[in-house]
C-alpha positions in Angstrom: 41.1 4.1 52.4 39.9 1.6 55.1 36.2 2.2 54.1 36.8 1.2 50.5 38.9 -1.8 51.4 35.9 -3.4 53.3 33.4 -3.1 50.5 32.8 -6.0 48.1 32.3 -5.8 44.3 30.8 -8.3 41.9 32.6 -11.5 41.4 33.5 -12.8 37.9 30.9 -15.6 38.3 28.1 -13.1 39.1 29.0 -10.9 36.1 28.9 -13.9 33.8 25.5 -15.0 35.1 24.1 -11.5 34.5 25.5 -11.4 31.0 24.0 -14.8 30.2 20.6 -13.7 31.5 20.7 -10.5 29.5 21.6 -12.5 26.4 18.7 -14.9 26.9 16.2 -12.0 27.4 17.4 -10.2 24.3 17.3 -13.4 22.2 13.6 -13.7 23.1 12.8 -9.9 22.7 14.6 -9.1 19.5 12.5 -11.4 17.2 9.3 -10.2 18.8 10.4 -6.6 18.2 11.3 -7.3 14.5 7.9 -9.1 14.0 6.2 -6.0 15.5 8.1 -3.8 12.9 6.9 -6.1 10.1 3.3 -6.0 11.3 3.4 -2.2 11.6 4.6 -1.8 8.0 1.9 -4.1 6.8 -0.7 -2.3 8.8 0.5 1.1 7.4 0.3 -0.2 3.8 -3.2 -1.6 4.4 -4.2 1.8 5.8 -2.8 3.6 2.7 -4.5 1.0 0.4 -7.9 1.7 2.1 -7.4 5.5 1.8 -6.7 5.2 -1.9 -9.6 2.9 -2.5 -11.9 5.2 -0.6 -10.7 8.2 -2.7 -11.4 6.2 -5.9 -14.9 5.2 -4.7 -15.7 8.8 -3.7 -14.5 10.2 -7.1 -16.7 7.5 -8.8 -19.7 8.6 -6.8 -19.1 12.3 -7.6 -18.6 11.5 -11.3 -21.9 9.6 -11.4 -23.8 12.4 -9.5 -22.5 15.0 -12.0 -24.5 13.1 -14.6 -22.4 14.7 -17.4 -21.6 12.4 -20.3 -21.2 9.3 -18.0 -22.0 5.7 -19.0 -20.7 3.6 -21.9 -21.0 6.3 -24.6 -19.9 9.3 -22.5 -16.5 11.0 -22.5 -16.6 11.4 -18.7 -15.5 7.9 -17.6 -17.4 6.6 -14.6 -14.2 5.6 -12.8 -10.9 7.5 -12.6 -8.6 6.5 -15.4 -5.2 5.0 -14.9 -3.5 8.4 -15.6 -5.8 10.1 -13.1 -4.9 7.6 -10.4 -1.2 7.9 -11.2 -1.5 11.7 -10.8 -3.9 11.5 -7.8 -6.4 14.0 -9.4 -9.2 14.0 -12.0 -7.3 15.6 -14.9 -9.3 14.6 -18.0 -10.3 17.7 -20.0 -13.7 16.1 -20.4 -14.4 16.1 -16.7 -17.1 18.6 -15.6 -15.6 21.9 -14.2 -16.5 21.2 -10.5 -14.7 17.8 -10.7 -11.6 18.9 -12.6 -8.4 18.6 -10.5 -10.2 16.9 -7.6 -7.6 15.0 -5.7 -8.4 11.3 -5.0 -6.3 11.1 -1.8 -5.2 13.7 0.6 -1.5 13.2 1.2 1.5 15.2 2.3 3.4 13.6 -0.6 1.2 15.4 -3.2 2.9 15.9 -6.6 1.8 16.9 -10.0 4.1 14.3 -11.5 2.7 10.8 -12.4 3.6 8.0 -10.0 4.8 10.3 -7.2 1.4 11.6 -6.0 -0.1 8.7 -4.1 1.1 7.4 -0.7 3.9 5.0 -1.2 3.8 1.2 -0.4 6.3 0.6 2.5 6.2 -3.2 2.9 9.2 -4.8 4.8 10.2 -7.1 1.9 9.6 -5.2 -1.3 11.1 -6.2 -4.7 13.7 -3.9 -6.2 11.0 -2.7 -8.7 8.5 -1.8 -6.0 11.2 -0.1 -3.9 12.2 2.0 -6.9 8.6 3.1 -7.6 6.6 2.6 -4.3 4.0 5.2 -5.3 3.8 4.0 -8.9 0.7 2.4 -10.4 0.8 -0.4 -12.9 -2.0 -0.9 -15.5 -3.9 -4.1 -15.1 -6.6 -5.8 -17.2 -9.8 -7.2 -15.6 -8.5 -10.7 -16.1 -5.3 -9.8 -14.2 -7.2 -8.2 -11.4 -9.7 -11.1 -10.8 -7.1 -13.9 -11.2 -6.3 -15.9 -8.1 -3.5 -15.2 -7.4 -3.5 -11.8 -9.1 -0.9 -11.2 -11.8 1.6 -8.6 -10.7 4.9 -7.5 -12.3 6.3 -6.0 -9.1 7.5 -3.0 -11.2 5.6 -0.5 -9.0 4.0 -0.3 -5.6 0.3 -0.4 -6.7 -1.8 -2.0 -9.5 -5.1 -0.6 -10.9 -7.8 -1.9 -13.1 -9.8 1.2 -14.2 -13.2 -0.4 -14.6 -13.5 0.5 -18.2 -14.7 -2.9 -19.5 -18.4 -3.6 -20.0 -20.3 -6.7 -19.2 -22.8 -8.4 -21.5 -25.5 -5.9 -20.5 -23.3 -2.9 -21.2 -22.8 -2.1 -17.5 -19.4 -0.7 -16.4 -17.3 -3.1 -14.3 -16.0 -1.8 -11.0 -12.5 -0.5 -10.6 -10.0 -2.7 -8.7 -6.9 -1.3 -6.8 -4.4 -3.5 -5.0 -0.8 -3.9 -4.0 1.3 -4.9 -7.0 2.9 -8.0 -5.3 1.8 -11.5 -5.9 4.7 -13.4 -4.5 3.8 -16.5 -2.6 6.9 -16.6 -0.4 7.5 -13.2 1.2 7.9 -11.5 4.6 4.8 -9.4 3.7 2.2 -12.0 4.6 -0.2 -10.6 7.2 -1.4 -12.2 10.4 -4.2 -14.0 8.6 -1.8 -15.5 6.0 -2.7 -13.2 3.1 -0.2 -11.9 0.6 -0.2 -8.2 -0.4 -2.1 -8.7 -3.7 -5.0 -10.0 -1.5 -5.0 -7.2 1.1 
């Protein structure tokens, strides 16, 4: 008993000082951690967006190389249609046999149902419509897609213009795929100040 009686513990003042220091450290670290979470979600969405765009471009190249009924008068559209993007596969019956059922994006979330097959948007501040259908794709006109800012209903995670309009020379316009979110004030702005519709 004598041994324990001679040892000193922490005083109340010392404990209060330690608690205050821990509070100060956590008040500086927590916002930084939350900002890292936001940046990670934005980066993940940008990665998914790039993968989907890459899949659409690759499908476009394979369609053109097939040379079967492509161009303005053909029944094998040069770009994947909205329905094909929503299903993540070339499903038109007029597609050449080697292209039929070609998946646009490899994903673990593959589904044969529309609006469940693409990787989902997972931004930190999604609208209720986007959160309900994060892998859904909304149809957009060329004017919607090239507007600044782009027009978005926020009813789905993604938006797609299928490149099915022709210019004055009869050339097919390119397809445009983007995040279906044109809000100016949102937590989804990336490090360079761009909103999701401009990623």
